[in-house]
N, CA, C and O atoms as a GROMACS GRO file, in nm:
protein
  604
    1MET      N    1  -2.090  -2.567   1.912
    1MET     CA    2  -2.094  -2.477   1.798
    1MET      C    3  -1.955  -2.420   1.777
    1MET      O    4  -1.896  -2.362   1.869
    2SER      N    5  -1.902  -2.437   1.659
    2SER     CA    6  -1.768  -2.388   1.630
    2SER      C    7  -1.775  -2.282   1.520
    2SER      O    8  -1.860  -2.288   1.431
    3ILE      N    9  -1.686  -2.187   1.527
    3ILE     CA   10  -1.680  -2.080   1.428
    3ILE      C   11  -1.565  -2.111   1.333
    3ILE      O   12  -1.452  -2.135   1.375
    4VAL      N   13  -1.596  -2.109   1.203
    4VAL     CA   14  -1.495  -2.136   1.103
    4VAL      C   15  -1.442  -2.002   1.051
    4VAL      O   16  -1.518  -1.921   1.000
    5LEU      N   17  -1.315  -1.981   1.065
    5LEU     CA   18  -1.251  -1.861   1.015
    5LEU      C   19  -1.177  -1.895   0.887
    5LEU      O   20  -1.118  -2.002   0.874
    6TYR      N   21  -1.181  -1.804   0.794
    6TYR     CA   22  -1.109  -1.824   0.669
    6TYR      C   23  -0.962  -1.794   0.691
    6TYR      O   24  -0.924  -1.703   0.765
    7ASP      N   25  -0.880  -1.873   0.626
    7ASP     CA   26  -0.737  -1.852   0.635
    7ASP      C   27  -0.699  -1.740   0.538
    7ASP      O   28  -0.696  -1.761   0.416
    8LEU      N   29  -0.671  -1.623   0.591
    8LEU     CA   30  -0.642  -1.508   0.508
    8LEU      C   31  -0.505  -1.517   0.442
    8LEU      O   32  -0.483  -1.454   0.338
    9SER      N   33  -0.414  -1.593   0.500
    9SER     CA   34  -0.280  -1.602   0.440
    9SER      C   35  -0.286  -1.672   0.305
    9SER      O   36  -0.214  -1.634   0.213
   10GLU      N   37  -0.372  -1.774   0.292
   10GLU     CA   38  -0.387  -1.841   0.162
   10GLU      C   39  -0.448  -1.746   0.060
   10GLU      O   40  -0.404  -1.739  -0.055
   11LYS      N   41  -0.550  -1.674   0.103
   11LYS     CA   42  -0.616  -1.583   0.012
   11LYS      C   43  -0.521  -1.473  -0.034
   11LYS      O   44  -0.518  -1.436  -0.152
   12SER      N   45  -0.443  -1.422   0.059
   12SER     CA   46  -0.350  -1.316   0.019
   12SER      C   47  -0.242  -1.371  -0.074
   12SER      O   48  -0.194  -1.299  -0.161
   13ASP      N   49  -0.204  -1.498  -0.057
   13ASP     CA   50  -0.107  -1.557  -0.148
   13ASP      C   51  -0.164  -1.567  -0.290
   13ASP      O   52  -0.094  -1.539  -0.387
   14THR      N   53  -0.291  -1.606  -0.301
   14THR     CA   54  -0.351  -1.616  -0.434
   14THR      C   55  -0.368  -1.478  -0.496
   14THR      O   56  -0.348  -1.461  -0.617
   15VAL      N   57  -0.403  -1.378  -0.415
   15VAL     CA   58  -0.416  -1.242  -0.466
   15VAL      C   59  -0.279  -1.191  -0.511
   15VAL      O   60  -0.267  -1.132  -0.619
   16ASN      N   61  -0.177  -1.214  -0.430
   16ASN     CA   62  -0.041  -1.172  -0.466
   16ASN      C   63   0.006  -1.243  -0.592
   16ASN      O   64   0.073  -1.183  -0.676
   17ASN      N   65  -0.028  -1.371  -0.606
   17ASN     CA   66   0.008  -1.448  -0.724
   17ASN      C   67  -0.060  -1.389  -0.848
   17ASN      O   68   0.002  -1.376  -0.953
   18PHE      N   69  -0.190  -1.354  -0.835
   18PHE     CA   70  -0.262  -1.294  -0.947
   18PHE      C   71  -0.200  -1.161  -0.986
   18PHE      O   72  -0.181  -1.133  -1.104
   19ILE      N   73  -0.168  -1.078  -0.887
   19ILE     CA   74  -0.109  -0.947  -0.915
   19ILE      C   75   0.026  -0.962  -0.983
   19ILE      O   76   0.057  -0.888  -1.076
   20SER      N   77   0.107  -1.057  -0.938
   20SER     CA   78   0.238  -1.076  -1.002
   20SER      C   79   0.222  -1.127  -1.146
   20SER      O   80   0.297  -1.086  -1.234
   21LYS      N   81   0.126  -1.215  -1.170
   21LYS     CA   82   0.102  -1.262  -1.306
   21LYS      C   83   0.051  -1.148  -1.396
   21LYS      O   84   0.089  -1.139  -1.513
   22LEU      N   85  -0.035  -1.063  -1.340
   22LEU     CA   86  -0.084  -0.949  -1.416
   22LEU      C   87   0.029  -0.852  -1.448
   22LEU      O   88   0.035  -0.798  -1.558
   23ARG      N   89   0.119  -0.829  -1.352
   23ARG     CA   90   0.235  -0.743  -1.376
   23ARG      C   91   0.324  -0.800  -1.486
   23ARG      O   92   0.371  -0.726  -1.572
   24ASN      N   93   0.347  -0.930  -1.482
   24ASN     CA   94   0.428  -0.993  -1.586
   24ASN      C   95   0.362  -0.982  -1.723
   24ASN      O   96   0.429  -0.961  -1.824
   25PHE      N   97   0.229  -0.997  -1.726
   25PHE     CA   98   0.157  -0.987  -1.853
   25PHE      C   99   0.166  -0.845  -1.909
   25PHE      O  100   0.181  -0.828  -2.030
   26MET      N  101   0.156  -0.743  -1.822
   26MET     CA  102   0.155  -0.604  -1.867
   26MET      C  103   0.295  -0.547  -1.889
   26MET      O  104   0.308  -0.434  -1.936
   27ALA      N  105   0.397  -0.621  -1.857
   27ALA     CA  106   0.534  -0.572  -1.878
   27ALA      C  107   0.558  -0.550  -2.027
   27ALA      O  108   0.533  -0.638  -2.109
   28GLY      N  109   0.607  -0.431  -2.061
   28GLY     CA  110   0.632  -0.398  -2.201
   28GLY      C  111   0.511  -0.349  -2.276
   28GLY      O  112   0.517  -0.327  -2.397
   29ARG      N  113   0.400  -0.332  -2.207
   29ARG     CA  114   0.278  -0.282  -2.270
   29ARG      C  115   0.254  -0.138  -2.225
   29ARG      O  116   0.313  -0.091  -2.127
   30ASN      N  117   0.168  -0.069  -2.297
   30ASN     CA  118   0.144   0.073  -2.270
   30ASN      C  119   0.077   0.096  -2.136
   30ASN      O  120   0.123   0.180  -2.058
   31GLY      N  121  -0.028   0.025  -2.106
   31GLY     CA  122  -0.101   0.046  -1.981
   31GLY      C  123  -0.191   0.167  -1.990
   31GLY      O  124  -0.232   0.208  -2.099
   32VAL      N  125  -0.223   0.225  -1.875
   32VAL     CA  126  -0.317   0.336  -1.868
   32VAL      C  127  -0.239   0.467  -1.853
   32VAL      O  128  -0.154   0.480  -1.766
   33ASP      N  129  -0.271   0.564  -1.941
   33ASP     CA  130  -0.209   0.696  -1.934
   33ASP      C  131  -0.320   0.801  -1.939
   33ASP      O  132  -0.438   0.767  -1.932
   34LYS      N  133  -0.283   0.929  -1.950
   34LYS     CA  134  -0.383   1.037  -1.949
   34LYS      C  135  -0.479   1.027  -2.068
   34LYS      O  136  -0.598   1.054  -2.053
   35LEU      N  137  -0.428   0.990  -2.182
   35LEU     CA  138  -0.514   0.976  -2.298
   35LEU      C  139  -0.617   0.866  -2.276
   35LEU      O  140  -0.733   0.879  -2.317
   36THR      N  141  -0.577   0.758  -2.211
   36THR     CA  142  -0.670   0.650  -2.181
   36THR      C  143  -0.782   0.700  -2.089
   36THR      O  144  -0.898   0.667  -2.109
   37TYR      N  145  -0.745   0.778  -1.988
   37TYR     CA  146  -0.848   0.835  -1.899
   37TYR      C  147  -0.943   0.926  -1.978
   37TYR      O  148  -1.064   0.925  -1.955
   38GLY      N  149  -0.889   1.003  -2.069
   38GLY     CA  150  -0.973   1.088  -2.153
   38GLY      C  151  -1.066   1.007  -2.241
   38GLY      O  152  -1.183   1.041  -2.257
   39LEU      N  153  -1.013   0.899  -2.299
   39LEU     CA  154  -1.096   0.812  -2.383
   39LEU      C  155  -1.205   0.744  -2.301
   39LEU      O  156  -1.317   0.726  -2.350
   40ILE      N  157  -1.174   0.706  -2.178
   40ILE     CA  158  -1.275   0.644  -2.092
   40ILE      C  159  -1.385   0.745  -2.060
   40ILE      O  160  -1.502   0.708  -2.054
   41ALA      N  161  -1.348   0.872  -2.039
   41ALA     CA  162  -1.449   0.976  -2.014
   41ALA      C  163  -1.539   0.992  -2.136
   41ALA      O  164  -1.661   1.004  -2.121
   42VAL      N  165  -1.481   0.993  -2.256
   42VAL     CA  166  -1.562   1.004  -2.378
   42VAL      C  167  -1.650   0.881  -2.394
   42VAL      O  168  -1.765   0.892  -2.438
   43TYR      N  169  -1.598   0.764  -2.358
   43TYR     CA  170  -1.677   0.641  -2.364
   43TYR      C  171  -1.799   0.651  -2.271
   43TYR      O  172  -1.909   0.609  -2.309
   44CYS      N  173  -1.781   0.707  -2.153
   44CYS     CA  174  -1.893   0.724  -2.060
   44CYS      C  175  -1.996   0.823  -2.115
   44CYS      O  176  -2.116   0.804  -2.098
   45ILE      N  177  -1.949   0.927  -2.181
   45ILE     CA  178  -2.042   1.023  -2.242
   45ILE      C  179  -2.121   0.956  -2.354
   45ILE      O  180  -2.242   0.977  -2.367
   46ILE      N  181  -2.054   0.875  -2.435
   46ILE     CA  182  -2.123   0.802  -2.542
   46ILE      C  183  -2.226   0.707  -2.483
   46ILE      O  184  -2.336   0.694  -2.537
   47ALA      N  185  -2.192   0.640  -2.372
   47ALA     CA  186  -2.286   0.549  -2.307
   47ALA      C  187  -2.408   0.625  -2.254
   47ALA      O  188  -2.521   0.576  -2.264
   48ALA      N  189  -2.386   0.744  -2.198
   48ALA     CA  190  -2.498   0.824  -2.148
   48ALA      C  191  -2.588   0.870  -2.263
   48ALA      O  192  -2.710   0.867  -2.252
   49VAL      N  193  -2.527   0.912  -2.374
   49VAL     CA  194  -2.605   0.954  -2.491
   49VAL      C  195  -2.685   0.836  -2.545
   49VAL      O  196  -2.799   0.852  -2.589
   50ARG      N  197  -2.625   0.720  -2.542
   50ARG     CA  198  -2.694   0.600  -2.591
   50ARG      C  199  -2.818   0.571  -2.508
   50ARG      O  200  -2.924   0.540  -2.563
   51VAL      N  201  -2.806   0.583  -2.377
   51VAL     CA  202  -2.920   0.556  -2.289
   51VAL      C  203  -3.027   0.664  -2.304
   51VAL      O  204  -3.146   0.634  -2.310
   52ILE      N  205  -2.985   0.790  -2.309
   52ILE     CA  206  -3.080   0.901  -2.317
   52ILE      C  207  -3.152   0.903  -2.451
   52ILE      O  208  -3.274   0.924  -2.456
   53SER      N  209  -3.080   0.881  -2.559
   53SER     CA  210  -3.140   0.892  -2.693
   53SER      C  211  -3.227   0.772  -2.729
   53SER      O  212  -3.323   0.785  -2.806
   54GLY      N  213  -3.196   0.656  -2.675
   54GLY     CA  214  -3.271   0.536  -2.709
   54GLY      C  215  -3.226   0.470  -2.838
   54GLY      O  216  -3.286   0.372  -2.881
   55LEU      N  217  -3.120   0.524  -2.902
   55LEU     CA  218  -3.067   0.464  -3.026
   55LEU      C  219  -2.962   0.360  -2.986
   55LEU      O  220  -2.841   0.385  -2.995
   56TYR      N  221  -3.008   0.244  -2.943
   56TYR     CA  222  -2.916   0.146  -2.887
   56TYR      C  223  -2.824   0.084  -2.990
   56TYR      O  224  -2.705   0.065  -2.962
   57LEU      N  225  -2.873   0.051  -3.108
   57LEU     CA  226  -2.789  -0.017  -3.206
   57LEU      C  227  -2.683   0.072  -3.267
   57LEU      O  228  -2.565   0.036  -3.260
   58PRO      N  229  -2.717   0.186  -3.329
   58PRO     CA  230  -2.610   0.264  -3.394
   58PRO      C  231  -2.508   0.320  -3.296
   58PRO      O  232  -2.387   0.316  -3.321
   59ILE      N  233  -2.556   0.374  -3.185
   59ILE     CA  234  -2.462   0.430  -3.088
   59ILE      C  235  -2.390   0.318  -3.014
   59ILE      O  236  -2.276   0.335  -2.972
   60GLY      N  237  -2.455   0.204  -2.998
   60GLY     CA  238  -2.392   0.089  -2.934
   60GLY      C  239  -2.272   0.038  -3.012
   60GLY      O  240  -2.172  -0.003  -2.954
   61ILE      N  241  -2.284   0.039  -3.145
   61ILE     CA  242  -2.172  -0.003  -3.230
   61ILE      C  243  -2.054   0.092  -3.212
   61ILE      O  244  -1.940   0.048  -3.198
   62ILE      N  245  -2.084   0.222  -3.211
   62ILE     CA  246  -1.978   0.321  -3.189
   62ILE      C  247  -1.916   0.303  -3.050
   62ILE      O  248  -1.794   0.309  -3.034
   63GLN      N  249  -2.002   0.280  -2.951
   63GLN     CA  250  -1.955   0.264  -2.813
   63GLN      C  251  -1.862   0.145  -2.800
   63GLN      O  252  -1.755   0.156  -2.738
   64TYR      N  253  -1.898   0.032  -2.855
   64TYR     CA  254  -1.814  -0.087  -2.840
   64TYR      C  255  -1.688  -0.080  -2.926
   64TYR      O  256  -1.585  -0.136  -2.889
   65ALA      N  257  -1.696  -0.012  -3.039
   65ALA     CA  258  -1.574   0.011  -3.118
   65ALA      C  259  -1.477   0.100  -3.040
   65ALA      O  260  -1.356   0.079  -3.042
   66PHE      N  261  -1.532   0.198  -2.972
   66PHE     CA  262  -1.450   0.287  -2.888
   66PHE      C  263  -1.386   0.208  -2.774
   66PHE      O  264  -1.269   0.228  -2.743
   67LEU      N  265  -1.463   0.119  -2.711
   67LEU     CA  266  -1.410   0.035  -2.604
   67LEU      C  267  -1.298  -0.056  -2.656
   67LEU      O  268  -1.198  -0.076  -2.587
   68ALA      N  269  -1.316  -0.110  -2.775
   68ALA     CA  270  -1.211  -0.195  -2.834
   68ALA      C  271  -1.084  -0.114  -2.858
   68ALA      O  272  -0.974  -0.165  -2.837
   69PHE      N  273  -1.098   0.012  -2.902
   69PHE     CA  274  -0.982   0.098  -2.922
   69PHE      C  275  -0.912   0.127  -2.790
   69PHE      O  276  -0.789   0.129  -2.785
   70ILE      N  277  -0.988   0.150  -2.684
   70ILE     CA  278  -0.928   0.175  -2.552
   70ILE      C  279  -0.847   0.053  -2.507
   70ILE      O  280  -0.735   0.068  -2.459
   71ILE      N  281  -0.904  -0.065  -2.522
   71ILE     CA  282  -0.834  -0.188  -2.481
   71ILE      C  283  -0.711  -0.208  -2.568
   71ILE      O  284  -0.606  -0.250  -2.518
   72TYR      N  285  -0.722  -0.180  -2.698
   72TYR     CA  286  -0.607  -0.191  -2.788
   72TYR      C  287  -0.493  -0.101  -2.742
   72TYR      O  288  -0.377  -0.143  -2.740
   73ARG      N  289  -0.525   0.025  -2.705
   73ARG     CA  290  -0.422   0.118  -2.658
   73ARG      C  291  -0.356   0.068  -2.529
   73ARG      O  292  -0.234   0.078  -2.514
   74ILE      N  293  -0.436   0.014  -2.437
   74ILE     CA  294  -0.381  -0.034  -2.310
   74ILE      C  295  -0.288  -0.152  -2.334
   74ILE      O  296  -0.183  -0.162  -2.270
   75MET      N  297  -0.325  -0.242  -2.424
   75MET     CA  298  -0.248  -0.364  -2.446
   75MET      C  299  -0.136  -0.348  -2.549
   75MET      O  300  -0.060  -0.442  -2.572
   76SER      N  301  -0.127  -0.232  -2.611
   76SER     CA  302  -0.031  -0.212  -2.719
   76SER      C  303   0.114  -0.224  -2.670
   76SER      O  304   0.149  -0.180  -2.560
   77ARG      N  305   0.197  -0.284  -2.754
   77ARG     CA  306   0.340  -0.294  -2.726
   77ARG      C  307   0.421  -0.190  -2.802
   77ARG      O  308   0.542  -0.178  -2.783
   78ASN      N  309   0.355  -0.114  -2.888
   78ASN     CA  310   0.422  -0.008  -2.962
   78ASN      C  311   0.427   0.117  -2.874
   78ASN      O  312   0.349   0.210  -2.891
   79LEU      N  313   0.520   0.116  -2.780
   79LEU     CA  314   0.526   0.221  -2.678
   79LEU      C  315   0.558   0.357  -2.736
   79LEU      O  316   0.503   0.458  -2.690
   80GLN      N  317   0.645   0.363  -2.835
   80GLN     CA  318   0.684   0.491  -2.892
   80GLN      C  319   0.564   0.564  -2.952
   80GLN      O  320   0.546   0.684  -2.931
   81LYS      N  321   0.484   0.492  -3.026
   81LYS     CA  322   0.366   0.552  -3.088
   81LYS      C  323   0.264   0.595  -2.983
   81LYS      O  324   0.206   0.702  -2.995
   82ARG      N  325   0.243   0.513  -2.879
   82ARG     CA  326   0.149   0.548  -2.772
   82ARG      C  327   0.199   0.668  -2.693
   82ARG      O  328   0.118   0.752  -2.652
   83TYR      N  329   0.330   0.680  -2.671
   83TYR     CA  330   0.386   0.796  -2.602
   83TYR      C  331   0.363   0.923  -2.683
   83TYR      O  332   0.330   1.028  -2.627
   84ARG      N  333   0.381   0.914  -2.815
   84ARG     CA  334   0.357   1.030  -2.901
   84ARG      C  335   0.211   1.072  -2.896
   84ARG      O  336   0.181   1.192  -2.888
   85GLU      N  337   0.119   0.975  -2.902
   85GLU     CA  338  -0.024   1.005  -2.893
   85GLU      C  339  -0.057   1.073  -2.760
   85GLU      O  340  -0.131   1.171  -2.756
   86ASN      N  341  -0.002   1.019  -2.652
   86ASN     CA  342  -0.027   1.075  -2.520
   86ASN      C  343   0.032   1.215  -2.509
   86ASN      O  344  -0.029   1.303  -2.448
   87TYR      N  345   0.150   1.237  -2.568
   87TYR     CA  346   0.213   1.369  -2.565
   87TYR      C  347   0.127   1.472  -2.638
   87TYR      O  348   0.109   1.584  -2.589
   88LYS      N  349   0.072   1.435  -2.754
   88LYS     CA  350  -0.015   1.526  -2.829
   88LYS      C  351  -0.141   1.557  -2.750
   88LYS      O  352  -0.189   1.671  -2.751
   89PHE      N  353  -0.194   1.456  -2.681
   89PHE     CA  354  -0.314   1.478  -2.599
   89PHE      C  355  -0.282   1.573  -2.483
   89PHE      O  356  -0.362   1.661  -2.451
   90GLU      N  357  -0.165   1.555  -2.420
   90GLU     CA  358  -0.126   1.644  -2.310
   90GLU      C  359  -0.105   1.787  -2.360
   90GLU      O  360  -0.137   1.882  -2.288
   91GLN      N  361  -0.053   1.804  -2.482
   91GLN     CA  362  -0.038   1.938  -2.538
   91GLN      C  363  -0.175   2.001  -2.565
   91GLN      O  364  -0.194   2.120  -2.544
   92PHE      N  365  -0.269   1.920  -2.611
   92PHE     CA  366  -0.406   1.966  -2.632
   92PHE      C  367  -0.467   2.012  -2.501
   92PHE      O  368  -0.530   2.118  -2.495
   93LEU      N  369  -0.449   1.933  -2.395
   93LEU     CA  370  -0.502   1.971  -2.264
   93LEU      C  371  -0.435   2.097  -2.212
   93LEU      O  372  -0.499   2.182  -2.151
   94LYS      N  373  -0.305   2.109  -2.237
   94LYS     CA  374  -0.231   2.226  -2.192
   94LYS      C  375  -0.284   2.353  -2.259
   94LYS      O  376  -0.289   2.458  -2.196
   95ALA      N  377  -0.323   2.343  -2.386
   95ALA     CA  378  -0.376   2.458  -2.457
   95ALA      C  379  -0.512   2.500  -2.402
   95ALA      O  380  -0.544   2.619  -2.402
   96TRP      N  381  -0.593   2.405  -2.356
   96TRP     CA  382  -0.726   2.434  -2.305
   96TRP      C  383  -0.730   2.461  -2.155
   96TRP      O  384  -0.834   2.502  -2.102
   97LYS      N  385  -0.620   2.438  -2.085
   97LYS     CA  386  -0.617   2.452  -1.940
   97LYS      C  387  -0.656   2.592  -1.892
   97LYS      O  388  -0.734   2.602  -1.798
   98PRO      N  389  -0.605   2.702  -1.953
   98PRO     CA  390  -0.646   2.836  -1.906
   98PRO      C  391  -0.797   2.859  -1.918
   98PRO      O  392  -0.858   2.924  -1.833
   99TYR      N  393  -0.857   2.806  -2.023
   99TYR     CA  394  -1.002   2.822  -2.041
   99TYR      C  395  -1.077   2.755  -1.927
   99TYR      O  396  -1.170   2.814  -1.871
  100PHE      N  397  -1.040   2.633  -1.892
  100PHE     CA  398  -1.110   2.561  -1.786
  100PHE      C  399  -1.082   2.621  -1.649
  100PHE      O  400  -1.169   2.620  -1.562
  101GLU      N  401  -0.961   2.674  -1.628
  101GLU     CA  402  -0.933   2.742  -1.502
  101GLU      C  403  -1.018   2.867  -1.489
  101GLU      O  404  -1.070   2.897  -1.381
  102HIS      N  405  -1.034   2.941  -1.599
  102HIS     CA  406  -1.119   3.060  -1.598
  102HIS      C  407  -1.264   3.021  -1.571
  102HIS      O  408  -1.334   3.088  -1.495
  103LEU      N  409  -1.310   2.913  -1.632
  103LEU     CA  410  -1.446   2.866  -1.610
  103LEU      C  411  -1.467   2.826  -1.464
  103LEU      O  412  -1.572   2.854  -1.406
  104LYS      N  413  -1.366   2.761  -1.406
  104LYS     CA  414  -1.374   2.722  -1.265
  104LYS      C  415  -1.384   2.845  -1.176
  104LYS      O  416  -1.461   2.846  -1.080
  105LEU      N  417  -1.307   2.949  -1.206
  105LEU     CA  418  -1.314   3.074  -1.129
  105LEU      C  419  -1.451   3.139  -1.143
  105LEU      O  420  -1.505   3.192  -1.046
  106ARG      N  421  -1.506   3.136  -1.263
  106ARG     CA  422  -1.638   3.196  -1.284
  106ARG      C  423  -1.743   3.129  -1.196
  106ARG      O  424  -1.826   3.197  -1.136
  107PHE      N  425  -1.739   2.997  -1.189
  107PHE     CA  426  -1.836   2.926  -1.105
  107PHE      C  427  -1.810   2.952  -0.956
  107PHE      O  428  -1.904   2.959  -0.877
  108ARG      N  429  -1.685   2.965  -0.920
  108ARG     CA  430  -1.650   2.987  -0.780
  108ARG      C  431  -1.697   3.124  -0.730
  108ARG      O  432  -1.745   3.136  -0.618
  109PHE      N  433  -1.682   3.227  -0.813
  109PHE     CA  434  -1.714   3.363  -0.772
  109PHE      C  435  -1.839   3.418  -0.841
  109PHE      O  436  -1.850   3.540  -0.859
  110ILE      N  437  -1.931   3.333  -0.880
  110ILE     CA  438  -2.047   3.377  -0.958
  110ILE      C  439  -2.137   3.472  -0.880
  110ILE      O  440  -2.202   3.557  -0.941
  111LYS      N  441  -2.142   3.461  -0.749
  111LYS     CA  442  -2.230   3.546  -0.670
  111LYS      C  443  -2.166   3.679  -0.632
  111LYS      O  444  -2.238   3.774  -0.602
  112THR      N  445  -2.035   3.687  -0.633
  112THR     CA  446  -1.969   3.807  -0.582
  112THR      C  447  -1.895   3.889  -0.688
  112THR      O  448  -1.861   4.004  -0.663
  113HIS      N  449  -1.870   3.833  -0.804
  113HIS     CA  450  -1.789   3.902  -0.904
  113HIS      C  451  -1.848   3.890  -1.044
  113HIS      O  452  -1.929   3.802  -1.072
  114ARG      N  453  -1.806   3.982  -1.131
  114ARG     CA  454  -1.835   3.978  -1.273
  114ARG      C  455  -1.703   3.955  -1.347
  114ARG      O  456  -1.597   3.997  -1.300
  115PHE      N  457  -1.710   3.890  -1.459
  115PHE     CA  458  -1.590   3.863  -1.537
  115PHE      C  459  -1.602   3.926  -1.675
  115PHE      O  460  -1.703   3.910  -1.743
  116ARG      N  461  -1.498   3.996  -1.715
  116ARG     CA  462  -1.491   4.056  -1.847
  116ARG      C  463  -1.351   4.032  -1.902
  116ARG      O  464  -1.260   3.994  -1.829
  117THR      N  465  -1.335   4.056  -2.032
  117THR     CA  466  -1.202   4.044  -2.093
  117THR      C  467  -1.158   4.180  -2.143
  117THR      O  468  -1.240   4.261  -2.188
  118CYS      N  469  -1.030   4.203  -2.136
  118CYS     CA  470  -0.972   4.327  -2.187
  118CYS      C  471  -0.979   4.324  -2.339
  118CYS      O  472  -0.944   4.225  -2.402
  119ARG      N  473  -1.025   4.435  -2.397
  119ARG     CA  474  -1.039   4.442  -2.543
  119ARG      C  475  -0.905   4.449  -2.614
  119ARG      O  476  -0.895   4.418  -2.732
  120HIS      N  477  -0.802   4.490  -2.542
  120HIS     CA  478  -0.672   4.511  -2.604
  120HIS      C  479  -0.580   4.389  -2.595
  120HIS      O  480  -0.516   4.352  -2.694
  121CYS      N  481  -0.575   4.326  -2.478
  121CYS     CA  482  -0.480   4.214  -2.462
  121CYS      C  483  -0.547   4.080  -2.437
  121CYS      O  484  -0.479   3.977  -2.441
  122GLY      N  485  -0.679   4.078  -2.412
  122GLY     CA  486  -0.750   3.952  -2.391
  122GLY      C  487  -0.739   3.897  -2.250
  122GLY      O  488  -0.781   3.783  -2.226
  123GLU      N  489  -0.686   3.973  -2.156
  123GLU     CA  490  -0.672   3.929  -2.017
  123GLU      C  491  -0.810   3.917  -1.952
  123GLU      O  492  -0.896   4.002  -1.973
  124PHE      N  493  -0.830   3.810  -1.873
  124PHE     CA  494  -0.956   3.793  -1.800
  124PHE      C  495  -0.952   3.882  -1.677
  124PHE      O  496  -0.858   3.878  -1.598
  125LEU      N  497  -1.057   3.963  -1.661
  125LEU     CA  498  -1.064   4.056  -1.550
  125LEU      C  499  -1.178   4.015  -1.457
  125LEU      O  500  -1.288   3.984  -1.503
  126ARG      N  501  -1.151   4.015  -1.327
  126ARG     CA  502  -1.251   3.981  -1.227
  126ARG      C  503  -1.287   4.110  -1.153
  126ARG      O  504  -1.202   4.170  -1.088
  127LEU      N  505  -1.414   4.152  -1.165
  127LEU     CA  506  -1.460   4.277  -1.106
  127LEU      C  507  -1.565   4.249  -1.001
  127LEU      O  508  -1.647   4.159  -1.018
  128LYS      N  509  -1.564   4.327  -0.893
  128LYS     CA  510  -1.666   4.310  -0.789
  128LYS      C  511  -1.803   4.340  -0.848
  128LYS      O  512  -1.817   4.426  -0.936
  129ARG      N  513  -1.902   4.268  -0.799
  129ARG     CA  514  -2.038   4.283  -0.849
  129ARG      C  515  -2.098   4.415  -0.799
  129ARG      O  516  -2.075   4.454  -0.685
  130GLY      N  517  -2.173   4.481  -0.883
  130GLY     CA  518  -2.239   4.606  -0.848
  130GLY      C  519  -2.298   4.672  -0.971
  130GLY      O  520  -2.264   4.636  -1.084
  131ARG      N  521  -2.384   4.769  -0.949
  131ARG     CA  522  -2.449   4.838  -1.060
  131ARG      C  523  -2.368   4.959  -1.104
  131ARG      O  524  -2.283   5.010  -1.030
  132GLY      N  525  -2.396   5.002  -1.227
  132GLY     CA  526  -2.340   5.127  -1.272
  132GLY      C  527  -2.225   5.114  -1.369
  132GLY      O  528  -2.195   5.007  -1.422
  133LYS      N  529  -2.161   5.229  -1.389
  133LYS     CA  530  -2.051   5.240  -1.483
  133LYS      C  531  -1.920   5.226  -1.406
  133LYS      O  532  -1.902   5.289  -1.302
  134ARG      N  533  -1.828   5.145  -1.459
  134ARG     CA  534  -1.699   5.125  -1.393
  134ARG      C  535  -1.587   5.152  -1.491
  134ARG      O  536  -1.591   5.108  -1.606
  135GLN      N  537  -1.489   5.223  -1.445
  135GLN     CA  538  -1.368   5.245  -1.524
  135GLN      C  539  -1.254   5.176  -1.451
  135GLN      O  540  -1.229   5.202  -1.334
  136ILE      N  541  -1.186   5.087  -1.522
  136ILE     CA  542  -1.074   5.015  -1.462
  136ILE      C  543  -0.953   5.023  -1.554
  136ILE      O  544  -0.964   5.055  -1.672
  137ILE      N  545  -0.838   4.993  -1.497
  137ILE     CA  546  -0.714   4.986  -1.574
  137ILE      C  547  -0.671   4.841  -1.576
  137ILE      O  548  -0.660   4.777  -1.472
  138CYS      N  549  -0.646   4.788  -1.695
  138CYS     CA  550  -0.604   4.649  -1.712
  138CYS      C  551  -0.467   4.631  -1.647
  138CYS      O  552  -0.375   4.707  -1.677
  139PRO      N  553  -0.452   4.532  -1.559
  139PRO     CA  554  -0.322   4.511  -1.494
  139PRO      C  555  -0.213   4.459  -1.588
  139PRO      O  556  -0.095   4.470  -1.558
  140LYS      N  557  -0.253   4.402  -1.702
  140LYS     CA  558  -0.154   4.346  -1.793
  140LYS      C  559  -0.101   4.449  -1.893
  140LYS      O  560   0.020   4.466  -1.908
  141CYS      N  561  -0.194   4.519  -1.961
  141CYS     CA  562  -0.150   4.611  -2.065
  141CYS      C  563  -0.161   4.758  -2.026
  141CYS      O  564  -0.104   4.844  -2.093
  142GLY      N  565  -0.233   4.789  -1.918
  142GLY     CA  566  -0.243   4.926  -1.869
  142GLY      C  567  -0.346   5.012  -1.940
  142GLY      O  568  -0.352   5.132  -1.916
  143SER      N  569  -0.428   4.954  -2.026
  143SER     CA  570  -0.529   5.034  -2.097
  143SER      C  571  -0.649   5.058  -2.005
  143SER      O  572  -0.681   4.976  -1.919
  144GLU      N  573  -0.716   5.172  -2.025
  144GLU     CA  574  -0.831   5.209  -1.943
  144GLU      C  575  -0.957   5.157  -2.012
  144GLU      O  576  -0.978   5.180  -2.131
  145LEU      N  577  -1.040   5.087  -1.937
  145LEU     CA  578  -1.161   5.025  -1.990
  145LEU      C  579  -1.282   5.074  -1.913
  145LEU      O  580  -1.273   5.104  -1.794
  146THR      N  581  -1.397   5.082  -1.981
  146THR     CA  582  -1.522   5.121  -1.918
  146THR      C  583  -1.622   5.009  -1.937
  146THR      O  584  -1.641   4.959  -2.048
  147PHE      N  585  -1.686   4.970  -1.827
  147PHE     CA  586  -1.789   4.865  -1.831
  147PHE      C  587  -1.916   4.919  -1.767
  147PHE      O  588  -1.910   4.992  -1.668
  148HIS      N  589  -2.032   4.882  -1.824
  148HIS     CA  590  -2.163   4.919  -1.769
  148HIS      C  591  -2.228   4.794  -1.716
  148HIS      O  592  -2.241   4.696  -1.789
  149PHE      N  593  -2.270   4.795  -1.590
  149PHE     CA  594  -2.338   4.682  -1.528
  149PHE      C  595  -2.480   4.723  -1.494
  149PHE      O  596  -2.500   4.823  -1.425
  150LEU      N  597  -2.578   4.647  -1.539
  150LEU     CA  598  -2.717   4.676  -1.511
  150LEU      C  599  -2.761   4.621  -1.376
  150LEU      O  600  -2.848   4.679  -1.311
  151PHE      N  601  -2.702   4.512  -1.334
  151PHE     CA  602  -2.738   4.454  -1.203
  151PHE      C  603  -2.619   4.385  -1.142
  151PHE      O  604  -2.630   4.330  -1.033
   0.00000   0.00000   0.00000
């Protein structure tokens, strides 16, 4: 009884050959950037809505058109235009980043703290949980605020 082992050196050569051919093919193309990751996330949401709703044909058309757009962006050779699109998307994310960071903090401290906003400057305030009336001073603008907590 003999044991046949696969020659891994041949396999790695073919894998390396494929990777080098793929690199040569993608040279000068846009590839995957942050906007592409965002579009893939939206594509997954569309796919989930399609499955949940049961509207396979109309949402399926939208889903596959979206997939075609994602592939078009990845394969595009118009790098300047793709960079501008990605830059606008990053600016959009930058504008929403404080909101999502605040949301993350709310979930992290949901059992121990309450969150309110200052009426004067809009600063997010994190207050220890407890009942009653609280008077605090906003650390950003210095205004005195009163909050009533029922529980």
